[in-house]
C-alpha positions in Angstrom: -0.5 0.3 0.2 1.1 3.8 -1.1 2.0 6.1 1.3 2.6 9.8 1.8 5.8 10.9 3.5 5.1 12.1 7.1 5.9 15.7 6.1 2.9 15.8 3.4 0.0 17.2 3.4 -2.6 15.1 1.9 -4.7 17.1 0.5 -7.1 14.4 -1.4 -9.3 14.7 1.6 -11.0 17.8 2.1 -13.0 18.5 5.4 -16.6 20.6 5.1 -16.9 23.0 7.6 -20.1 23.7 9.2 -21.9 27.4 9.1 -21.6 28.1 12.5 -17.9 27.3 12.0 -17.9 29.5 9.1 -19.4 32.5 10.5 -16.3 32.1 13.3 -14.1 32.3 11.0 -15.4 35.1 9.8 -15.1 36.5 13.2 -11.3 36.2 13.3 -11.0 37.3 9.4 -9.9 33.6 7.7 -10.9 33.0 4.4 -9.8 30.0 2.6 -7.1 30.0 0.2 -8.7 31.6 -3.1 -11.4 33.1 -1.6 -12.4 35.9 -3.5 -13.7 39.3 -2.6 -17.3 38.7 -3.6 -19.9 37.5 -1.5 -21.7 36.1 -4.1 -18.8 33.4 -4.9 -17.3 32.6 -2.2 -17.3 29.2 -1.0 -17.0 27.8 2.2 -13.2 27.2 3.7 -12.0 24.0 3.9 -10.1 21.9 6.2 -7.4 20.1 4.7 -5.7 16.9 6.6 -2.0 16.5 6.8 0.5 14.9 8.3 3.9 15.7 10.0 6.9 13.7 11.1 8.9 14.9 14.6 12.2 15.6 12.3 11.0 18.5 10.5 14.1 20.5 10.1 12.5 23.5 8.1 9.7 23.7 10.8 11.9 24.1 13.5 13.9 26.7 15.7 16.2 27.8 18.7 14.2 29.2 21.0 15.7 30.4 24.3 17.3 27.2 24.9 14.6 25.4 23.9 13.8 22.6 20.1 11.1 23.8 19.0 9.5 21.7 15.9 6.1 23.3 14.8 4.0 20.5 14.0 0.9 22.3 13.1 0.2 26.2 13.1 -2.4 28.5 12.8 -2.2 28.6 8.7 -3.2 25.0 9.1 -6.0 24.4 11.2 -7.9 27.7 10.9 -6.6 29.5 13.8 -8.3 26.3 16.0 -4.9 25.2 17.9 -1.5 24.9 17.6 0.8 21.7 18.0 4.5 22.0 19.2 7.2 19.1 20.1 9.6 20.8 22.6 12.8 20.0 23.6 14.9 21.6 26.3 17.5 20.9 29.1 17.9 21.0 33.0 18.1 24.6 33.6 16.0 26.5 31.6 13.8 28.1 33.6 11.4 30.8 31.8 10.1 33.5 33.8 6.2 33.2 35.2 3.7 34.3 33.1 0.0 34.7 32.2 -1.6 33.5 29.0 -5.2 35.7 28.3 -5.5 34.4 25.0 -5.1 30.7 24.9 -5.4 28.0 27.2 -1.6 26.1 27.2 -1.4 22.1 27.7 1.8 20.0 28.4 1.9 16.3 27.7 5.6 15.2 28.6 6.8 12.4 26.6 10.3 12.3 27.9 11.9 13.7 31.3 10.8 15.4 34.0 9.1 19.0 35.4 7.7 20.9 37.8 4.8 23.1 37.0 3.3 25.9 39.4 0.0 27.5 37.8 -2.1 29.6 40.2 -1.5 28.2 43.4 -0.8 24.6 42.6 2.1 22.5 42.0 2.7 19.5 40.0 5.2 17.5 39.3 5.0 16.1 35.6 6.5 12.5 34.3 6.4 10.9 30.9 2.4 10.3 30.4 1.8 13.2 32.2 -1.0 16.2 31.2 -0.9 19.4 32.7 -3.1 22.1 31.5 -2.7 25.9 32.2 -5.3 28.1 31.7 -5.7 31.2 30.6 -5.8 34.0 33.3 -3.9 32.1 35.3 0.0 32.8 36.1 2.2 29.9 35.7 6.1 28.6 35.4 8.0 25.6 35.1 11.3 23.9 36.0 12.9 21.2 33.9 13.7 18.5 36.8 15.7 15.8 34.9 18.3 16.2 32.5 16.7 16.8 29.1 12.8 17.2 28.4 11.0 16.3 25.2 7.1 17.3 25.6 4.2 18.5 22.9 2.7 21.7 23.5 -1.6 21.9 22.8 -2.0 25.8 22.1 -5.9 26.3 22.0 -6.5 28.3 19.8 -3.5 28.9 18.3 -1.6 32.1 17.6 0.9 31.9 20.5 3.3 30.3 18.1 4.0 33.7 16.6 5.7 35.3 19.7 8.2 31.6 19.6 9.1 32.3 16.0 9.6 36.2 16.9 12.0 35.4 18.9 14.2 32.0 17.6 16.4 31.3 15.0 16.1 28.5 12.1 17.7 25.5 13.7 20.8 24.3 11.9 20.3 21.0 13.1 17.2 19.4 15.0 19.5 19.4 18.4 19.4 21.3 21.1 21.3 24.5 20.9 24.5 25.0 22.7 24.4 24.4 26.4 26.5 27.9 26.9 23.8 30.2 25.0 22.3 32.1 27.1 18.1 31.4 27.7 15.6 33.9 27.2 18.3 36.4 26.7 16.2 39.0 25.1 13.7 39.7 27.8 13.5 43.2 27.7 12.7 43.1 23.8 9.7 39.9 25.0 8.2 42.0 27.7 8.0 44.7 24.7 6.0 42.4 22.1 4.1 40.3 25.1 1.6 42.3 24.8 1.0 41.8 21.3 0.3 37.9 21.8 -1.8 38.2 25.2 1.1 37.3 27.4 2.4 39.1 30.8 5.5 38.4 32.6 6.3 38.7 36.0 9.7 39.0 37.1 9.7 38.2 40.9 13.2 38.0 43.0 12.6 34.6 43.4 11.5 32.2 41.4 8.4 30.1 42.4 9.0 27.2 40.2 12.3 26.5 42.2 9.4 26.1 45.1 8.9 22.3 46.8 5.9 20.7 45.0 2.2 20.6 47.5 0.6 18.4 45.0 
């Protein structure tokens, strides 16, 4: 049986959307490729099925000490969600922050991390899912030598922030260990409102605290 490459789009299976979905897409300013200006000639937008493998170098970046591979982005999901495979090493701790536009869900594939969200702290090991709701401050710390996880953003959009502060990955490897993590904090603080982000910069990091749940 012939199969498609894991990085190819399976464009032969269009998925029709409902009237309610079409109305929502209009509110988001999303249109299908090739749409014309005349409302009378407009056709319902389509979602195209696609598949993608984890070793997609052309879709991978180095971001603040992380290797990120964009498995699905807003352009491919009509902004409904984004899916990222993320790898980082121990000691990479982002500033505590708040998302106002999306839920962020981690699913740990390899390694361990401690996640602080609101007044709760979780230890996440392989097979653990942690959902971080919007409008609740959170942060995390990597406890193992290396962490690999899937990050689901619902809806999509925040992946644009990661792209803005990253460089194309030259290989499917982590950035050099001696490189600065979150070395562009000031620029990140200035760009954050455009993505519905708010960073908190306390004198100590709550994600280094003891797990309470």
